[in-house]
Structure formats: C-alpha cells, structure tokens
C-alpha positions as CSV (number, residue, x, y, z in Angstrom):
1,M,17.9,-2.8,-8.3
2,L,14.8,-4.4,-8.5
3,I,16.0,-8.2,-8.4
4,R,12.9,-10.7,-9.9
5,I,13.6,-14.4,-9.2
6,P,10.3,-16.4,-10.3
7,P,9.5,-19.8,-9.0
8,P,9.8,-22.3,-11.6
9,S,6.4,-22.4,-11.9
10,A,5.3,-18.7,-12.0
11,V,2.7,-17.5,-14.3
12,R,3.7,-15.2,-17.2
13,S,1.7,-12.0,-18.0
14,G,1.0,-13.2,-21.3
15,E,-1.2,-15.9,-20.0
16,I,-3.5,-13.8,-18.0
17,T,-6.6,-12.1,-19.5
18,P,-6.8,-8.7,-20.8
19,E,-8.3,-6.6,-18.0
20,A,-12.2,-5.6,-18.2
21,S,-13.5,-2.0,-19.7
22,Y,-13.5,-0.1,-16.6
23,R,-16.3,1.9,-14.8
24,N,-16.1,6.1,-14.6
25,R,-15.9,7.6,-12.0
26,R,-19.3,8.9,-11.5
27,R,-20.9,5.7,-12.3
28,F,-18.5,4.4,-9.1
29,L,-19.7,7.2,-6.8
30,A,-23.1,6.5,-7.4
31,D,-22.5,2.3,-6.7
32,M,-20.9,3.8,-3.3
33,G,-23.8,5.7,-2.4
34,I,-26.6,2.8,-2.5
35,G,-24.7,-0.1,-1.6
36,A,-21.4,-1.4,-1.2
37,V,-19.3,-2.1,-4.5
38,G,-19.3,-6.2,-5.1
39,L,-15.5,-7.3,-5.5
40,L,-15.2,-8.3,-9.1
41,T,-13.8,-11.3,-10.3
42,A,-10.8,-10.8,-12.7
43,A,-11.8,-13.3,-16.0
44,C,-8.6,-15.6,-15.9
45,G,-9.2,-19.2,-15.9
46,D,-6.2,-20.3,-14.7
47,A,-6.1,-23.6,-12.1
48,R,-3.7,-22.0,-9.7
49,E,-6.0,-18.9,-8.5
50,A,-7.0,-19.4,-5.0
51,P,-10.0,-18.7,-3.9
52,A,-10.3,-15.1,-2.1
53,P,-11.2,-15.8,2.0
54,A,-14.7,-15.1,2.6
55,A,-13.8,-12.2,4.6
56,A,-12.6,-10.6,1.6
57,N,-15.8,-9.9,0.3
58,A,-17.5,-8.4,3.4
59,A,-18.8,-4.8,2.8
60,L,-17.5,-2.3,5.5
61,T,-19.4,0.5,7.0
62,I,-18.4,3.8,5.6
63,A,-18.8,6.2,8.0
64,T,-17.1,9.6,5.9
65,R,-16.6,9.6,2.2
66,S,-13.6,12.7,0.8
67,E,-12.5,12.6,-3.1
68,R,-8.3,13.7,-2.8
69,A,-7.3,12.8,-6.1
70,G,-8.5,15.7,-7.6
71,G,-11.8,14.0,-9.5
72,E,-10.0,11.5,-11.5
73,T,-11.2,8.3,-12.9
74,V,-10.9,5.7,-10.3
75,T,-8.7,2.6,-11.4
76,P,-11.2,-0.5,-11.8
77,I,-10.8,-2.9,-9.3
78,E,-10.2,-6.0,-11.2
79,T,-7.0,-4.0,-12.4
80,V,-6.0,-3.2,-8.6
81,T,-6.5,-6.5,-7.1
82,T,-4.5,-8.1,-10.3
83,Y,-1.9,-6.1,-10.9
84,N,0.5,-6.0,-7.8
85,N,3.9,-5.6,-6.0
86,Y,3.9,-8.2,-3.0
87,Y,7.0,-10.1,-3.3
88,E,6.5,-12.4,-0.5
89,F,3.6,-14.3,-3.2
90,G,5.6,-14.2,-6.0
91,T,7.4,-11.3,-8.4
92,N,5.1,-11.1,-11.7
93,K,2.2,-8.9,-10.8
94,E,-0.3,-11.2,-11.3
95,D,1.1,-13.7,-9.0
96,P,0.1,-12.1,-5.9
97,S,-3.5,-12.7,-7.1
98,H,-3.4,-16.3,-7.6
99,N,-0.8,-17.2,-4.3
100,A,-1.6,-14.9,-1.3
101,G,-5.2,-17.1,-0.6
102,T,-2.8,-18.6,1.9
103,L,-2.4,-15.6,3.8
104,K,-4.9,-15.9,7.0
105,P,-5.6,-12.3,8.1
106,R,-8.0,-13.5,10.8
107,P,-6.9,-13.2,13.9
108,W,-4.9,-10.6,13.4
109,A,-2.8,-8.8,16.4
110,V,-0.2,-5.5,16.2
111,K,2.5,-5.3,18.3
112,I,3.5,-1.7,19.3
113,G,6.6,-0.9,21.3
114,G,9.5,1.4,21.2
115,E,9.7,5.0,22.7
116,C,6.1,5.1,23.7
117,E,4.5,5.2,27.5
118,L,1.8,2.0,26.5
119,P,3.2,-0.4,24.4
120,G,1.8,-3.5,24.2
121,T,0.1,-6.2,21.6
122,I,-3.5,-5.5,20.7
123,D,-5.9,-7.1,18.2
124,L,-6.7,-5.3,15.2
125,D,-10.5,-5.1,16.0
126,T,-9.5,-3.6,19.4
127,L,-7.3,-1.2,17.0
128,L,-10.0,-0.3,15.2
129,K,-12.6,0.3,17.4
130,P,-12.4,3.7,18.8
131,H,-12.4,5.6,15.3
132,A,-15.3,5.4,12.6
133,I,-14.0,4.5,9.1
134,E,-13.3,6.7,6.5
135,E,-13.4,6.0,2.6
136,R,-10.3,8.6,0.7
137,I,-10.0,8.5,-2.6
138,Y,-6.0,8.8,-2.9
139,R,-4.0,8.6,-6.3
140,H,-0.7,6.5,-6.3
141,R,2.5,6.3,-8.2
142,C,5.0,3.5,-8.4
143,V,8.5,3.9,-8.7
144,E,8.3,1.2,-11.9
145,A,6.2,4.7,-13.7
146,W,2.9,3.4,-13.2
147,S,0.0,5.1,-11.2
148,I,-3.5,3.8,-9.9
149,V,-6.3,6.2,-8.3
150,V,-7.9,3.6,-5.3
151,P,-10.8,4.5,-3.1
152,W,-9.5,3.2,0.4
153,A,-11.1,2.9,3.9
154,G,-9.3,3.0,7.1
155,I,-8.5,5.6,9.6
156,P,-6.3,8.0,9.9
157,L,-2.5,6.8,10.9
158,G,-2.0,9.5,13.4
159,E,-4.8,8.9,15.2
160,V,-4.0,5.5,15.9
161,L,-0.5,6.2,16.8
162,K,-0.9,9.0,19.4
163,R,-3.1,6.5,21.3
164,F,0.2,4.7,22.7
165,K,1.6,8.0,23.5
166,P,5.0,8.4,22.0
167,T,7.6,10.0,24.1
168,S,9.7,12.9,22.6
169,K,13.0,10.1,21.6
170,A,9.8,9.1,19.2
171,K,11.4,10.7,16.4
172,Y,10.5,8.2,14.0
173,V,7.9,4.8,13.2
174,A,9.3,2.1,11.9
175,F,6.5,-0.7,10.4
176,E,7.0,-4.7,10.1
177,T,5.0,-6.7,7.8
178,I,4.3,-10.2,8.3
179,Y,7.0,-13.0,7.4
180,D,5.8,-16.6,7.6
181,K,7.0,-19.6,5.8
182,A,4.1,-21.6,6.0
183,Q,1.7,-19.1,4.4
184,M,4.3,-17.3,2.3
185,P,5.6,-20.4,0.6
186,D,6.7,-18.2,-2.6
187,A,8.1,-16.1,-0.1
188,K,12.0,-18.0,-1.0
189,W,12.1,-16.9,-4.0
190,S,11.2,-13.0,-3.6
191,G,15.0,-11.8,-4.0
192,I,14.3,-9.3,-0.8
193,E,15.6,-9.9,2.7
194,L,12.6,-10.6,4.9
195,P,10.2,-9.7,7.1
196,Y,9.5,-6.3,4.7
197,V,10.4,-3.3,7.0
198,E,9.2,0.2,6.3
199,G,9.8,3.6,8.6
200,L,8.5,7.3,8.2
201,R,9.6,10.3,10.3
202,I,7.2,10.8,13.0
203,D,6.0,14.2,11.4
204,E,5.5,12.4,8.3
205,A,3.6,9.1,10.3
206,M,1.3,11.9,11.8
207,H,0.3,14.2,8.7
208,P,-3.4,14.0,8.0
209,L,-2.9,12.0,4.4
210,A,-1.3,9.3,6.2
211,F,-3.8,6.3,6.6
212,L,-3.9,3.2,8.0
213,S,-6.1,1.1,5.2
214,I,-8.2,-1.9,6.1
215,G,-10.0,-2.2,3.1
216,M,-11.0,-0.6,-0.6
217,Y,-13.7,-0.1,-2.8
218,G,-15.8,-0.7,0.2
219,K,-15.0,-4.1,1.2
220,V,-12.4,-5.7,3.1
221,M,-8.5,-5.3,2.2
222,P,-8.0,-8.7,-0.5
223,N,-4.9,-10.3,0.8
224,Q,-2.7,-9.3,-2.1
225,N,-3.3,-5.4,-1.5
226,G,-2.0,-5.9,2.3
227,A,-5.0,-7.5,4.4
228,P,-5.8,-7.0,7.1
229,L,-3.6,-3.7,7.6
230,R,-1.6,-1.3,5.2
231,L,-0.1,1.6,4.6
232,T,-1.7,4.4,2.6
233,L,0.8,7.2,1.4
234,P,-0.4,9.2,-1.7
235,W,2.9,11.6,-2.0
236,K,5.0,8.8,-1.5
237,Y,6.1,5.7,-4.0
238,G,4.2,2.5,-3.3
239,F,6.9,0.4,-1.9
240,K,6.5,2.9,1.2
241,S,3.4,1.7,1.8
242,I,3.9,-1.5,3.6
243,K,1.7,-4.1,3.6
244,S,0.1,-7.1,6.1
245,I,1.6,-4.5,9.3
246,V,2.3,-6.6,12.6
247,G,4.4,-4.7,13.9
248,I,5.1,-0.9,14.9
249,R,8.0,0.6,17.1
250,F,8.7,4.3,18.1
251,V,12.3,4.9,17.8
252,E,14.7,7.5,17.9
253,T,16.7,6.9,15.1
254,M,16.3,6.4,11.1
255,P,15.3,3.0,10.9
256,P,16.1,0.2,8.2
257,T,13.6,0.3,5.2
258,T,13.7,-3.0,3.0
259,W,14.3,-1.2,-0.6
260,N,16.7,1.1,1.0
261,K,18.8,-1.7,2.7
262,L,19.0,-3.6,-0.8
263,Q,19.8,-0.6,-3.2
264,S,20.4,2.7,-1.4
265,S,21.4,4.5,-5.0
266,E,17.8,3.7,-6.0
267,Y,15.3,3.8,-3.4
268,G,16.2,6.3,-1.0
269,F,14.4,6.7,2.6
270,F,12.1,9.2,1.7
271,S,11.0,8.1,-1.2
272,N,8.8,11.1,-2.4
273,V,7.3,11.8,-5.6
274,N,9.6,14.1,-7.4
275,P,9.5,13.9,-11.2
276,E,13.1,15.9,-11.1
277,V,14.9,12.5,-9.7
278,Q,16.2,10.4,-12.0
279,H,15.9,6.6,-11.3
280,P,19.4,5.2,-12.6
281,R,17.4,3.1,-15.2
282,W,14.2,5.0,-15.8
283,S,13.0,8.7,-16.1
284,Q,10.4,9.6,-13.3
285,K,9.0,12.6,-15.2
286,S,6.1,10.3,-16.6
287,E,3.9,8.0,-15.6
288,R,0.8,5.4,-17.3
289,R,-2.4,5.1,-15.4
290,L,-3.5,1.5,-15.3
291,G,-6.2,1.2,-17.9
292,E,-5.1,4.2,-20.0
293,L,-2.8,4.5,-23.2
294,F,-0.7,7.2,-22.7
295,K,1.5,8.4,-20.5
296,R,1.1,11.5,-18.0
297,P,3.4,13.9,-16.8
298,T,4.2,12.8,-13.0
299,L,3.2,15.7,-10.7
300,M,5.4,16.8,-7.6
301,F,4.7,14.8,-4.5
302,N,2.2,13.0,-6.6
303,G,-0.4,16.5,-6.6
304,Y,0.1,16.4,-3.1
305,P,1.4,19.5,-2.3
306,E,0.2,20.0,1.0
307,V,2.8,17.9,2.7
308,A,5.9,20.1,0.8
309,S,6.3,22.0,4.4
310,L,7.2,18.4,6.0
311,Y,10.3,19.2,4.0
312,A,11.1,22.6,3.9
313,G,14.5,23.5,3.9
314,M,16.1,20.0,2.7
315,D,17.7,19.2,-0.9
316,L,15.1,16.9,-2.2
317,H,17.7,15.5,-4.4
318,K,20.0,14.4,-2.1
319,F,17.3,13.4,0.3
320,Y,15.6,11.3,-2.3
C-alpha cells in the first residue's frame, strides 16, 4: 500500500494555484522547431518554494526528435514540474517542486559494476559524451491512475549499458538513486526504505524504448523530475522510472525493488501497464490524463505493443 506520512509543515494540495491552460501539441512542436521551450514557472505564491538551480533552465542541443505518443497532446510543463512523485522530497504531489532545490545535480557520478568487463565510476558528462541527445515524446501511466505525455531528452539505455560489456551472467540490471540526508531533509517522512532501488531484466533494459533521460521540454531536467539522470520506461508504471541515478549493477538474480519490497501484493517486479490486472484498491482499466476532465481507457503496455515479445509465454496476471 502507498504509505504517505507528511511532515508537520507539508503544503496541502488545496494551497496550490490551479494549473494554467495548456498549449496544444502543434504549438509545442512549432516552438521546438524555432528554439528550446522556455521553462515556465508555476503560479504559486508559497514562500517555501525554492528557486530552481540555474542549470535547470539551460537548453539542450537536440540531435533528433521523434513522436512516440501517437500524436497526443503534450502535457504542459507547468503541470509536469509541479505534480510529482519523489518521496525523498515529500509525499504530497506538490512537495518535490517546493523542496527539491536542495538537490545538487552537478558534479554527478554514476558507479557501474557487477557482472561486466568494464566496471567503474564515471562522471555524467563522460557517460553522455559519445551519444547524440534525442528527444522522444512518450505517454506515461502512473499506478495511481493518472497519466501524462512528456517530451524527454536523453539517450537509449541499451547504448550506454553495452559500453560496459555485461557478461553472460548479467540477467538483470539494478539501479540505485541518490540518498543524502543533507540534500534530502524531508526523506525521513517518506515512509519507504531508502535509497530507492529499481531493476529490469536485461532484455527489457536493452529494448529500444528504454531511455536514460537528462532533460525534458528541451531543457535540462528539473530536480523534482529526477535530475540529472533518470530512467524513462513508457510501457511500465511510473514508479519503475527511477530518478537521480547514482548506481547501476549487472546482476545474475532478480534485484530487490523499493515498492515491491514495501508491498509485493500491489507492486510486482515487472509492473507493466496492464488494465486487466486489478490493483487491490482501485481499477487500472481507466486513467485521467492530467489537464483533462474525463477518464480514458488504459491501453495494454500503455499503448506500446512492440514490447509484447519480451513477455511471450508469461502469465501477465501472475508476473505483474
């Protein structure tokens, strides 16, 4: 079950000014064609809001762009950057946008190890350097039955992993996020075991849709959305897309994952979007796109059928 233990001074949802009217997808793509989209500021007058680090406003040089959300309307940036799950910075949806200014996304290093020929610790710029930055518009579905469409900037996960030459023993890839009490003073209220950990089967990690994101909307990733490096897995529920990654390990056996450890009956290891698997406390057959009034049917694999071959022969009600 989701355990939400708000700190005594937590900001409540009702204190946040409603989101501004969003731009349609054509306007968004037009803007991206003539320059990077500006990072809009949510209209909230709360004095607790920490200013975003300057790097979060920096534009990224995008080499290629691709539409991978079926032409759906992009969710406005002011919504995506103020409605987040990042429990280390608070358990209410608006908390991370207020509290994540304490995260220091640079300098940043990622430790890679386990069953691979070239383990080591590598700084983020070196990790990214050989790859041209792509932009991909993906739809996303949260286990809590809300969804978004976001243009992410980054590089294919598989291309990065191959550089470290995983051995034949590498059946899974385990990920770990940063956990620093000084940078995350609200983490003591998170209600989850930290550091946050996640995992994929190696064939899932190597799938072309699996993405390492370093930005969104043409800009460097905001802290509350997982700066400076996060996973983006559009066919899985959102909690699989671990934020602020500092560790990657190639392992032989299925690694532990945070929400599965907390409540395995609700959060399976695979966590593929499957409307036919009922969450114990609500249906997964429909979702509400943020910014829309009415719910829509949830699509199998969140509308990415190209991943179905990864699970051929598996009982997707059992391996949820």
